[in-house]
ZATIFI-375874 format. One record per residue: z, y, x of N, C-alpha, C in turn; residue in one letter. Coordinates in pm, whole numbers. Example, Ala and Ser with C-alpha at 12.3 -4.5 7.8 and 13.67 -1.06 7.14 Angstrom:
2
<nZ=780; nY=-569; nX=1319; caZ=780; caY=-450; caX=1230; cZ=780; cY=-330; cX=1320; r=A> .
<nZ=708; nY=-225; nX=1285; caZ=714; caY=-106; caX=1367; cZ=787; cY=3; cX=1290; r=S> .
This chain:
130
<nZ=2980; nY=-3873; nX=2743; caZ=2847; caY=-3831; caX=2784; cZ=2750; cY=-3828; cX=2664; r=M> .
<nZ=2763; nY=-3928; nX=2576; caZ=2677; caY=-3934; caX=2458; cZ=2703; cY=-3815; cX=2367; r=I> .
<nZ=2832; nY=-3778; nX=2353; caZ=2866; caY=-3662; caX=2270; cZ=2802; cY=-3534; cX=2323; r=E> .
<nZ=2801; nY=-3518; nX=2452; caZ=2741; caY=-3400; caX=2514; cZ=2590; cY=-3399; cX=2489; r=V> .
<nZ=2526; nY=-3516; nX=2500; caZ=2382; caY=-3523; caX=2476; cZ=2350; cY=-3493; cX=2329; r=M> .
<nZ=2430; nY=-3542; nX=2234; caZ=2408; caY=-3515; caX=2092; cZ=2429; cY=-3366; cX=2064; r=V> .
<nZ=2534; nY=-3308; nX=2119; caZ=2560; caY=-3165; caX=2100; cZ=2447; cY=-3081; cX=2158; r=A> .
<nZ=2399; nY=-3119; nX=2276; caZ=2288; caY=-3046; caX=2338; cZ=2161; cY=-3058; cX=2253; r=F> .
<nZ=2134; nY=-3174; nX=2196; caZ=2018; caY=-3194; caX=2109; cZ=2028; cY=-3107; cX=1985; r=T> .
<nZ=2145; nY=-3103; nX=1924; caZ=2165; caY=-3020; caX=1804; cZ=2145; cY=-2873; cX=1838; r=I> .
<nZ=2202; nY=-2828; nX=1948; caZ=2185; caY=-2689; caX=1990; cZ=2039; cY=-2658; cX=2021; r=L> .
<nZ=1968; nY=-2750; nX=2081; caZ=1826; caY=-2728; caX=2114; cZ=1743; cY=-2714; cX=1987; r=S> .
<nZ=1768; nY=-2799; nX=1888; caZ=1694; caY=-2791; caX=1762; cZ=1724; cY=-2658; cX=1692; r=V> .
<nZ=1850; nY=-2617; nX=1690; caZ=1888; caY=-2490; caX=1627; cZ=1822; cY=-2373; cX=1701; r=A> .
<nZ=1821; nY=-2376; nX=1831; caZ=1761; caY=-2269; caX=1910; cZ=1610; cY=-2260; cX=1885; r=F> .
<nZ=1542; nY=-2373; nX=1881; caZ=1397; caY=-2375; caX=1854; cZ=1369; cY=-2318; cX=1716; r=I> .
<nZ=1452; nY=-2352; nX=1617; caZ=1436; caY=-2297; caX=1483; cZ=1450; cY=-2146; cX=1481; r=G> .
<nZ=1549; nY=-2095; nX=1553; caZ=1568; caY=-1949; caX=1560; cZ=1451; cY=-1881; cX=1631; r=L> .
<nZ=1403; nY=-1941; nX=1735; caZ=1290; caY=-1882; caX=1809; cZ=1165; cY=-1877; cX=1721; r=V> .
<nZ=1144; nY=-1977; nX=1637; caZ=1028; caY=-1978; caX=1548; cZ=1045; cY=-1880; cX=1433; r=Q> .
<nZ=1168; nY=-1854; nX=1391; caZ=1192; caY=-1762; caX=1280; cZ=1176; cY=-1617; cX=1322; r=A> .
<nZ=1196; nY=-1586; nX=1446; caZ=1189; caY=-1447; caX=1494; cZ=1052; cY=-1384; cX=1471; r=F> .
<nZ=940; nY=-1445; nX=1510; caZ=810; caY=-1382; caX=1482; cZ=782; cY=-1367; cX=1333; r=P> .
<nZ=828; nY=-1461; nX=1252; caZ=810; caY=-1450; caX=1108; cZ=886; cY=-1330; cX=1054; r=F> .
<nZ=1007; nY=-1309; nX=1102; caZ=1086; caY=-1193; caX=1062; cZ=1018; cY=-1063; cX=1101; r=G> .
<nZ=958; nY=-1059; nX=1218; caZ=885; caY=-940; caX=1262; cZ=764; cY=-912; cX=1172; r=L> .
<nZ=693; nY=-1017; nX=1131; caZ=578; caY=-996; caX=1044; cZ=621; cY=-949; cX=905; r=S> .
<nZ=734; nY=-998; nX=855; caZ=787; caY=-951; caX=726; cZ=823; cY=-803; cX=738; r=I> .
<nZ=883; nY=-765; nX=848; caZ=918; caY=-624; caX=871; cZ=793; cY=-536; cX=877; r=N> .
<nZ=689; nY=-584; nX=942; caZ=563; caY=-508; caX=951; cZ=499; cY=-494; cX=813; r=K> .
<nZ=507; nY=-598; nX=732; caZ=454; caY=-595; caX=596; cZ=525; cY=-487; cX=513; r=E> .
<nZ=656; nY=-481; nX=526; caZ=732; caY=-379; caX=453; cZ=696; cY=-239; cX=504; r=A> .
<nZ=677; nY=-226; nX=632; caZ=638; caY=-97; caX=690; cZ=501; cY=-53; cX=637; r=E> .
<nZ=405; nY=-145; nX=633; caZ=271; caY=-113; caX=581; cZ=275; cY=-73; cX=435; r=N> .
<nZ=353; nY=-143; nX=355; caZ=363; caY=-111; caX=213; cZ=428; cY=25; cX=193; r=T> .
<nZ=529; nY=56; nX=270; caZ=594; caY=187; caX=260; cZ=498; cY=297; cX=299; r=T> .
<nZ=425; nY=279; nX=407; caZ=327; caY=380; caX=450; cZ=218; cY=397; cX=345; r=E> .
<nZ=175; nY=287; nX=285; caZ=73; caY=294; caX=180; cZ=124; cY=376; cX=61; r=A> .
<nZ=250; nY=359; nX=26; caZ=305; caY=436; caX=-86; cZ=310; cY=584; cX=-52; r=S> .
<nZ=343; nY=617; nX=72; caZ=345; caY=758; caX=113; cZ=205; cY=818; cX=108; r=Y> .
<nZ=105; nY=743; nX=155; caZ=-32; caY=792; caX=155; cZ=-84; cY=812; cX=12; r=L> .
<nZ=-51; nY=721; nX=-77; caZ=-94; caY=734; caX=-216; cZ=-27; cY=854; cX=-281; r=A> .
<nZ=102; nY=868; nX=-261; caZ=176; caY=979; caX=-320; cZ=126; cY=1113; cX=-267; r=Q> .
<nZ=91; nY=1117; nX=-141; caZ=38; caY=1240; caX=-82; cZ=-91; cY=1284; cX=-151; r=S> .
<nZ=-181; nY=1191; nX=-176; caZ=-307; caY=1224; caX=-244; cZ=-282; cY=1266; cX=-388; r=K> .
<nZ=-191; nY=1198; nX=-455; caZ=-158; caY=1235; caX=-593; cZ=-103; cY=1377; cX=-598; r=I> .
<nZ=-14; nY=1410; nX=-508; caZ=44; caY=1545; caX=-507; cZ=-63; cY=1650; cX=-476; r=E> .
<nZ=-156; nY=1615; nX=-386; caZ=-265; caY=1708; caX=-353; cZ=-349; cY=1738; cX=-477; r=E> .
<nZ=-387; nY=1635; nX=-551; caZ=-469; caY=1656; caX=-671; cZ=-389; cY=1722; cX=-783; r=L> .
<nZ=-263; nY=1684; nX=-796; caZ=-179; caY=1741; caX=-901; cZ=-158; cY=1891; cX=-880; r=N> .
<nZ=-155; nY=1934; nX=-755; caZ=-135; caY=2076; caX=-726; cZ=-256; cY=2162; cX=-763; r=S> .
<nZ=-372; nY=2099; nX=-781; caZ=-494; caY=2174; caX=-815; cZ=-490; cY=2227; cX=-958; r=L> .
<nZ=-417; nY=2159; nX=-1044; caZ=-415; caY=2197; caX=-1185; cZ=-513; cY=2113; cX=-1264; r=G> .
<nZ=-488; nY=2105; nX=-1393; caZ=-563; caY=2016; caX=-1481; cZ=-714; cY=2042; cX=-1477; r=Y> .
<nZ=-753; nY=2167; nX=-1492; caZ=-896; caY=2197; caX=-1504; cZ=-972; cY=2180; cX=-1373; r=S> .
<nZ=-904; nY=2183; nX=-1259; caZ=-971; caY=2170; caX=-1129; cZ=-979; cY=2026; cX=-1079; r=D> .
<nZ=-921; nY=1932; nX=-1151; caZ=-929; caY=1791; caX=-1113; cZ=-1046; cY=1730; cX=-1189; r=V> .
<nZ=-1152; nY=1696; nX=-1117; caZ=-1270; caY=1641; caX=-1185; cZ=-1250; cY=1492; cX=-1215; r=S> .
<nZ=-1318; nY=1447; nX=-1318; caZ=-1307; caY=1308; caX=-1362; cZ=-1412; cY=1225; cX=-1289; r=V> .
<nZ=-1376; nY=1103; nX=-1253; caZ=-1466; caY=1011; caX=-1184; cZ=-1404; cY=964; cX=-1054; r=G> .
<nZ=-1487; nY=916; nX=-965; caZ=-1440; caY=870; caX=-834; cZ=-1430; cY=991; cX=-742; r=T> .
<nZ=-1310; nY=1027; nX=-708; caZ=-1286; caY=1140; caX=-618; cZ=-1315; cY=1098; cX=-474; r=I> .
<nZ=-1267; nY=981; nX=-438; caZ=-1292; caY=924; caX=-305; cZ=-1331; cY=778; cX=-322; r=E> .
<nZ=-1446; nY=742; nX=-270; caZ=-1480; caY=600; caX=-264; cZ=-1394; cY=537; cX=-154; r=A> .
<nZ=-1379; nY=407; nX=-156; caZ=-1297; caY=338; caX=-57; cZ=-1347; cY=372; cX=84; r=K> .
<nZ=-1259; nY=430; nX=164; caZ=-1297; caY=471; caX=300; cZ=-1174; cY=469; cX=391; r=H> .
<nZ=-1199; nY=457; nX=521; caZ=-1091; caY=460; caX=619; cZ=-1034; cY=601; cX=626; r=R> .
<nZ=-904; nY=610; nX=649; caZ=-840; caY=740; caX=658; cZ=-852; cY=802; cX=797; r=L> .
<nZ=-898; nY=724; nX=895; caZ=-924; caY=777; caX=1029; cZ=-1034; cY=694; cX=1094; r=S> .
<nZ=-1118; nY=761; nX=1171; caZ=-1223; caY=691; caX=1245; cZ=-1178; cY=651; cX=1386; r=D> .
<nZ=-1061; nY=697; nX=1425; caZ=-1008; caY=672; caX=1559; cZ=-920; cY=546; cX=1556; r=D> .
<nZ=-962; nY=437; nX=1624; caZ=-883; caY=313; caX=1622; cZ=-742; cY=327; cX=1679; r=P> .
<nZ=-717; nY=430; nX=1758; caZ=-582; caY=448; caX=1814; cZ=-489; cY=520; cX=1716; r=S> .
<nZ=-543; nY=576; nX=1609; caZ=-464; caY=644; caX=1507; cZ=-410; cY=541; cX=1409; r=N> .
<nZ=-283; nY=551; nX=1371; caZ=-224; caY=453; caX=1280; cZ=-292; cY=453; cX=1143; r=Y> .
<nZ=-354; nY=563; nX=1104; caZ=-423; caY=570; caX=975; cZ=-552; cY=488; cX=973; r=L> .
<nZ=-599; nY=445; nX=1088; caZ=-722; caY=365; caX=1098; cZ=-709; cY=235; cX=1017; r=Y> .
<nZ=-589; nY=183; nX=1007; caZ=-566; caY=55; caX=938; cZ=-558; cY=69; cX=787; r=N> .
<nZ=-568; nY=189; nX=736; caZ=-556; caY=213; caX=592; cZ=-687; cY=267; cX=535; r=Y> .
<nZ=-718; nY=223; nX=413; caZ=-833; caY=274; caX=339; cZ=-782; cY=324; cX=204; r=Q> .
<nZ=-849; nY=426; nX=150; caZ=-802; caY=483; caX=24; cZ=-918; cY=502; cX=-72; r=R> .
<nZ=-889; nY=480; nX=-200; caZ=-984; caY=504; caX=-308; cZ=-910; cY=581; cX=-417; r=Q> .
<nZ=-971; nY=688; nX=-467; caZ=-907; caY=773; caX=-568; cZ=-1001; cY=790; cX=-687; r=T> .
<nZ=-948; nY=765; nX=-807; caZ=-1025; caY=785; caX=-928; cZ=-943; cY=866; cX=-1028; r=T> .
<nZ=-1015; nY=939; nX=-1112; caZ=-952; caY=1016; caX=-1220; cZ=-1027; cY=983; cX=-1348; r=V> .
<nZ=-953; nY=960; nX=-1455; caZ=-1015; caY=928; caX=-1584; cZ=-940; cY=998; cX=-1697; r=S> .
<nZ=-1010; nY=1020; nX=-1807; caZ=-947; caY=1073; caX=-1927; cZ=-872; cY=959; cX=-1995; r=Y> .
<nZ=-754; nY=989; nX=-2050; caZ=-679; caY=891; caX=-2127; cZ=-633; cY=955; cX=-2258; r=V> .
<nZ=-607; nY=869; nX=-2357; caZ=-558; caY=919; caX=-2485; cZ=-406; cY=901; cX=-2492; r=D> .
<nZ=-350; nY=923; nX=-2608; caZ=-205; caY=912; caX=-2626; cZ=-150; cY=774; cX=-2602; r=G> .
<nZ=-233; nY=670; nX=-2613; caZ=-191; caY=533; caX=-2586; cZ=-217; cY=492; cX=-2441; r=D> .
<nZ=-260; nY=589; nX=-2359; caZ=-293; caY=569; caX=-2218; cZ=-414; cY=478; cX=-2197; r=L> .
<nZ=-499; nY=468; nX=-2299; caZ=-625; caY=394; caX=-2287; cZ=-731; cY=491; cX=-2237; r=S> .
<nZ=-815; nY=442; nX=-2146; caZ=-922; caY=527; caX=-2094; cZ=-1020; cY=559; cX=-2205; r=E> .
<nZ=-1060; nY=687; nX=-2212; caZ=-1156; caY=734; caX=-2311; cZ=-1264; cY=816; cX=-2241; r=V> .
<nZ=-1373; nY=840; nX=-2312; caZ=-1486; caY=910; caX=-2253; cZ=-1480; cY=1061; cX=-2260; r=G> .
<nZ=-1398; nY=1113; nX=-2352; caZ=-1394; caY=1259; caX=-2365; cZ=-1253; cY=1310; cX=-2340; r=E> .
<nZ=-1245; nY=1438; nX=-2310; caZ=-1118; caY=1503; caX=-2278; cZ=-1030; cY=1515; cX=-2402; r=D> .
<nZ=-911; nY=1456; nX=-2395; caZ=-814; caY=1467; caX=-2503; cZ=-684; cY=1531; cX=-2454; r=Q> .
<nZ=-693; nY=1598; nX=-2340; caZ=-578; caY=1671; caX=-2289; cZ=-496; cY=1599; cX=-2183; r=G> .
<nZ=-536; nY=1477; nX=-2144; caZ=-465; caY=1405; caX=-2038; cZ=-564; cY=1336; cX=-1944; r=M> .
<nZ=-528; nY=1339; nX=-1816; caZ=-606; caY=1268; caX=-1714; cZ=-512; cY=1176; cX=-1638; r=K> .
<nZ=-567; nY=1063; nX=-1596; caZ=-492; caY=967; caX=-1515; cZ=-550; cY=971; cX=-1374; r=K> .
<nZ=-464; nY=1001; nX=-1277; caZ=-503; caY=997; caX=-1136; cZ=-455; cY=864; cX=-1081; r=I> .
<nZ=-546; nY=785; nX=-1027; caZ=-512; caY=654; caX=-972; cZ=-557; cY=648; cX=-826; r=S> .
<nZ=-463; nY=616; nX=-737; caZ=-491; caY=607; caX=-594; cZ=-458; cY=465; cX=-548; r=V> .
<nZ=-553; nY=401; nX=-482; caZ=-531; caY=267; caX=-428; cZ=-545; cY=273; cX=-277; r=T> .
<nZ=-445; nY=222; nX=-208; caZ=-444; caY=214; caX=-62; cZ=-462; cY=68; cX=-24; r=I> .
<nZ=-554; nY=43; nX=68; caZ=-582; caY=-93; caX=116; cZ=-538; cY=-106; cX=262; r=Y> .
<nZ=-480; nY=-221; nX=295; caZ=-440; caY=-250; caX=433; cZ=-437; cY=-401; cX=453; r=F> .
<nZ=-427; nY=-443; nX=577; caZ=-427; caY=-586; caX=610; cZ=-284; cY=-639; cX=608; r=I> .
<nZ=-262; nY=-748; nX=534; caZ=-133; caY=-814; caX=526; cZ=-97; cY=-872; cX=662; r=N> .
<nZ=23; nY=-841; nX=711; caZ=65; caY=-886; caX=844; cZ=84; cY=-1036; cX=852; r=A> .
<nZ=112; nY=-1101; nX=740; caZ=140; caY=-1245; caX=741; cZ=12; cY=-1327; cX=721; r=I> .
<nZ=-60; nY=-1298; nX=613; caZ=-177; caY=-1380; caX=579; cZ=-307; cY=-1327; cX=640; r=S> .
<nZ=-303; nY=-1209; nX=697; caZ=-422; caY=-1145; caX=757; cZ=-532; cY=-1122; cX=654; r=K> .
<nZ=-493; nY=-1103; nX=529; caZ=-587; caY=-1071; caX=422; cZ=-563; cY=-928; cX=375; r=T> .
<nZ=-663; nY=-874; nX=306; caZ=-649; caY=-737; caX=258; cZ=-551; cY=-732; cX=140; r=E> .
<nZ=-463; nY=-634; nX=145; caZ=-365; caY=-613; caX=40; cZ=-382; cY=-471; cX=-11; r=K> .
<nZ=-343; nY=-447; nX=-134; caZ=-358; caY=-311; caX=-188; cZ=-228; cY=-264; cX=-253; r=S> .
<nZ=-212; nY=-133; nX=-254; caZ=-100; caY=-67; caX=-320; cZ=-160; cY=39; cX=-411; r=F> .
<nZ=-122; nY=37; nX=-539; caZ=-179; caY=130; caX=-637; cZ=-68; cY=220; cX=-691; r=N> .
<nZ=-97; nY=349; nX=-697; caZ=-6; caY=446; caX=-759; cZ=-87; cY=530; cX=-856; r=A> .
<nZ=-26; nY=565; nX=-968; caZ=-98; caY=644; caX=-1068; cZ=-1; cY=744; cX=-1131; r=A> .
<nZ=-58; nY=852; nX=-1182; caZ=19; caY=952; caX=-1253; cZ=-68; cY=1015; cX=-1362; r=T> .
<nZ=-5; nY=1080; nX=-1454; caZ=-76; caY=1150; caX=-1560; cZ=-65; cY=1300; cX=-1538; r=L> .
<nZ=-173; nY=1369; nX=-1571; caZ=-176; caY=1515; caX=-1566; cZ=-215; cY=1560; cX=-1704; r=V> .
<nZ=-136; nY=1653; nX=-1760; caZ=-170; caY=1701; caX=-1895; cZ=-223; cY=1844; cX=-1888; r=S> .
<nZ=-295; nY=1879; nX=-1990; caZ=-358; caY=2010; caX=-1996; cZ=-254; cY=2121; cX=-2011; r=E> .
<nZ=-146; nY=2093; nX=-2079; caZ=-46; caY=2196; caX=-2106; cZ=69; cY=2189; cX=-2011; r=K> .
């Protein structure tokens, strides 16, 4: 009888541990999903600006940090985006005048599923004049 009680206790502790790990696993999965979506949103904006051509991409803040949707039922409501363009030199240092290269930087902000704090994903690319 004692062996059965010890076995039942061990099984109960293992089961409780698994039940507690399940929500944590779901939040890790949601975090990965948010990061992936953020990368898609950043890449989409980069491709949009890159398709304009060098001379049509203006330097400065293209988009101030803003929500991608005003509708709370839309999945984009949870994401915010900021886009900046700057001149860079051959060493990729930001400079004040045009030297034939621009850096497009897109930052996507979203809420971390685990810590409930704001997290960001940044993507950047270079556009050359030639």
